N, C-alpha and C positions, 0 to 999 in steps of 0.2 A: 644379516648384520639390519639394524631398523635404518630407516630412514628420517635423518634427524637436521633439525637446523635451530640455531639459535639467531635469535631476534636481539641485538643488545643496545645500550645507550638510548632507551626510549621512555617515554612519558606512560605507561600503561596506564590505561582506563579500565577498571576493574569495576563490580558494579556498588563496590562502596568506598571507594578512593582513589586517587593516582600515587603509583607507586614508581618512583626512578629505577630502572634495571631491565632486566633482560627474560624474555618468554623463549622457552624450548620447544620445540615442535618434533613433535616422533611419530610417523605413520599416520599423519592425518589429524592428531589432537594436539591437543596442548599439556606438553609432559611435566610440566616445570616453572614457575614466576621466583623470580630472584631479585632482590631488590639489590642496588650496589653495584658495582662495575664487575665485569666476567674478562677472562683471556682465554680465547677460543680460535684455533684455526680457520674452524667451518662456521662462520658467524657473519652478518650483516649488521653495520653498524648504522643504527635509524638517526644517528647526530641530532640526538634530543627532542626528535618529534614525537608528535602522539603516538600510541597504537592502541587503536579501539577494536570492539569487536565487527564483522561482515554487517553490515545493513540488511534487515528484515523487512523489506516493502508488502504491507498488505494490501494496499490497490495501485495499482498501475495503470493509466490509460495510453500509455506510452505508445507501446504495440498498435495500437487504434490508430495514433498520427500517423503512422509511418507506414500501415496497411494502405490508409486511406490519404495518401498526402493533398490531394484536391476530391473536392465533392463529385465530381466526374473520372477521376484514376483510382483502380485499384490495383496496387501494388503485387508483386509475387508473395504469396504467404511466407513461403522460406525462407526467401533475402531479406522480408520483413523483421522476420523472427530473428534473423542472426545480428541484424543490424538494432535490433531492442536489445536484444542479448548484451553486444559490445556497448550502447549507451549507459544501460542500469551499471555493469560491472564499472564501468570506468567513472561512475556517479559513487563507488565504494558499497554497492549495493549486491549481495553475494546470495542473499534467497529472494526470489523473485515471484509473487505472487501474480501471475497476469489475469487482469480482471477483465473479463469475456462479457459480453451484454447477451443475454436471452430476452428474446423479445421486445425489438427497439421499440421506441417511441418517439418518433419527430421529423423535422424533415431531413433531407440527404438521403441517403440509402445505407445501410448495414445487412450482408448478405449474408442467410441465417449459412449457407454453403462455405462462406468466410471462414462461421465458427466451426464447422465440424471438421474443414480442412485445417483449421489453425490446431485443433486438438490432435490430429492424426498428424503432423507434420513438427508439432513442438514434440511429442515423444520421438520420433525419427532422428530428429536435432540432437535432442538427451543423450539417447541409446547411441550413436553416432559419434559423439564427444565433439559436437559443432559449436557447444556452449561453454561459456566461462562460467556462467552461473548456476544456481539451484533452481529451476522453474518449478512451481505449484499454479495450481489454478483457484480462481476466487472465478464465481459463476455469480454475475450481476443478474439477477431474474427481476424483469418489469411486471409487477402483479397487475398492472392496467390494462395488458395486453392478452386478446385471446390467446394468440399462437405460442405464449408464453409456455405454459403446461405441456404442450406438443414437442417443441424445441427442447426444455429441460429433458423431458424424458427419455428422449433421444442421445444426450450426453451423459448422463447421470444417472445409476453411478459409474466414476472414473476412479481411479487410484490418485488420481494427481490434483483432484479438487478437494480441497482442503477450508474453504470456506466460502460460503453461499451467502449473499445478502438480499434482501428483500427491498426492494425499489419502487416508489411510484413517482414518477416526472410529470403527473397531469398536472399542467400550468394551473396556477391558481391555490395550490399548497404545497408543502415542503420547501424544499428548495425555491420555486417558483411562486410563492404567494405572493408576490408583488409580479402582477400581470403587467403591468407597464414596462418593466427591464426584460421582461420576456419578452411582448411582443416586438419591441425596440430592437432588441439582440436578432431573433428570426427574420424578420425584415429587414436588416443589414447583411446577416450572413447568408440569406438564400434571394435577396432580392424579390420579396413576395408584395402581394398588393395587401391593403387592409380588408380585402372581401377573403383572401387564401387564408389570411390571417385566423378570419373570425369563424370561417367553417373550420379549421382544424381545430380551435377551439371548442367550439363547441360539440364536434364529435368526439373528441379526448374526453371532455368532462361527462358527456353521458355515459361513454364507455366505462369511465372510471365508477362511477354509482353501479352500475351494471355489473361489472368484471371482479373489479379489485378484492371485495369481500370474500368470493369464492374460491379464486387463484390462490390466497392467503394461506386457507385452510387448507387447500389440496397438494400446494407446495410443500407445507411444512409438514403433512402425513408422509410426503415421499422421500425426505430428508429424515425422519425419524428411528432411527436405530443406528445411523451412520456415523462415524466417528470425526465428524466436520464442524467447525465452529459456523454460528450463526450472528448476522449483523441484520441490524436496521438501518435503514439510509436515508439521513436526511430528515431525521425527527426533528418535530418544529414545537408540539403542545406536548405539554403532560399529559395528556390522551393517548399520544403515539408512542411515547415510549411506556407508559402503563400496558397499551396493547402488546409492544415487543415482548416485553419482561413476562407478562401471564403467558406469552408462546413460548418461553425457553428460550429466548433471543438472548445471547450474552452482551453484544457489543453496539454500544451505538455509533454508529460511523458517520461522522460530518452533520452533527447536529447542528441547527443552524440559529438557536436561540440558547440565551443562557438557562433557560429554565426548562427547555429539554437537557441540558448537561448536566443542570443540578438536580433531574428527577431520574436520572439514569445512574448516577454518583448514589445517589438517596438509596437506589435499588439494587445495588451493587454490581451494576453492568460497567463495560470498560467503555471509556471514550475516546475513540480516534477522529481525528480532524486534520484537515489537510495543510502541508507542509506550504505548498505557494500561497495560501493566506497568511501565511506567518512572515513568509518573506517579504509579500507585497504591502503589509501594513492593513487588510482589509480582504473581503470576500470579493470575489468577481461577481457573484451575484446578489450582491448587497443584504448578507446574510452576517450573523457576528463573528468579529475577529477569534482569531485562535490566541493570540496574543491574551485578550481578555479574559479567554478560558484558563489560560495557563495562569494566570496573576490569580484569578479566583481558585485555584489548585484542584480546575474540573478538568483537565486533560491527562491524559494516561499514555497515549502514543501519538506519533505523525504517519502518516503516509505521505507518498511525495505526489500522488495524485496524476497532473497531467506535466511534471516538469521533474524529471528524476534527479537531477542536482539539486534541487530545493530540501531534500532530505536531509541530509548531513548539514549544508547550511541552517537550516531551519533548527537544528540541533542545537550549534554555536551560538546562533539569536539567541537561543532561551536564555546562554549566559549575559548576555549583553543586555537586553529588554527588561529581563524579570530578576537577575543575576540568581540566577538556578545555579546549583555546584555543575559541573561539567558530567561527572560521573552519573549525577541524574537525568540530565538532559540527553546523554548518549543511551540510557537505558530507555527512554522513548522512540529510540528507532532500532533498538537491536532486542534485548531483554523482554522488554514488556510485548512487543507483536509477537515475536515468538512463542512466549507462553500463551498469550490470547488465541492463537493457532493450533496449539497443542505439539508445538516443538521443544521438544525438552534436551535436544542435543547440541543446540546452538546460542547464539546471542549474547554470551560472556565471555570476559576472559579469566576460566577458573581451568583446574586443570580435569582434564577429563573431558573436556568439550572438546567440539569440532574446531580445528586452526581456520576459522574463518576468519580473514584479520584484515585490518585498512590500516597503512601511514599515512597519516594527515598531518601536513605542513600548514602554516598560518601566513599568508601572504597580503597584506592589504585590506586586512578584515574580513578575507574567504579563508573558509576551510579546504585546502587542496587534499584529493586523495590520491596520492602519488605511485602507490603501492596496493596492488591488492594478493592476498593470498585466501584459495578456497582449498580446503583440506589440507594444510600444509604447501600447496602447489602456486605458486605465482601464475597468477593469470591475465 
């Protein structure tokens, strides 16, 4: 007998509209969508709550926060992964692109051994049924670091890697073109002297000029021919976007200015922005607001970045801030990111799609994910 479950009395958020009715799940897939009331013995009454697809998050730093809860503390990798998975699924995120740094630039420490252990233990957790969500990999390659290519080549190709972003966090450009903000943040977080900051800036900027151009070329050559999506990170100028487009990159991730987002859209690239920016109403590093991108029609998808719960919250905020229809806002955290990453089997409530679903209730202005199903199983 097929494994069936009916979710009834729901406001079903499809790609084109909201339908009041029921969704039949069978063997992990969406088998049918029916409008109006149904009477079945084996059914769950959603009591008029929203039913949306499971969220697809292309960029989350949540794991890094858990594996490094303090600057001088390294938490066990597997324990961090399981806690991270629980955080993400409880926020309604069923497809999780774990965004792992390759070639860290900055103060503090990110061990390359931790990266390798993370990839190894992530596979163990997935294979052993320890995860509730579906975990894929987003490798964040810091092109301004000499060690990046060696580290990247030791972990790529890997079946779980579905997205690679090219980043350059050298202070004085892209995300950190405002040096005063960067210096103030680092001095506060790491209790640095001005001399220590000045020495770091000088070294980083010299290395950027020497290393970044060649690293970009070599990295793009390494990923050529693999079925992965490519993103350019923190595009700031027209030239940044034009370079990325010429390199075959299809996603402009977290553009920092209106002109960068406009150029990306003109070039046919997808624009992904951070939902914490939308929730806060500003960028924590002083860059363009996501609300402004959305108002100008320059936003294709949201990513949770450093706050998992911001993804669902951000989608609903789009309906409040700029009167975007809910089904369009939900696509920005489900269908759009899934397609950007080449995932054709999820991201929408349509027959034949994976039954990754979230029951959402609104309370005091907040969307609350009450129940999450992954492939038809409550997780």
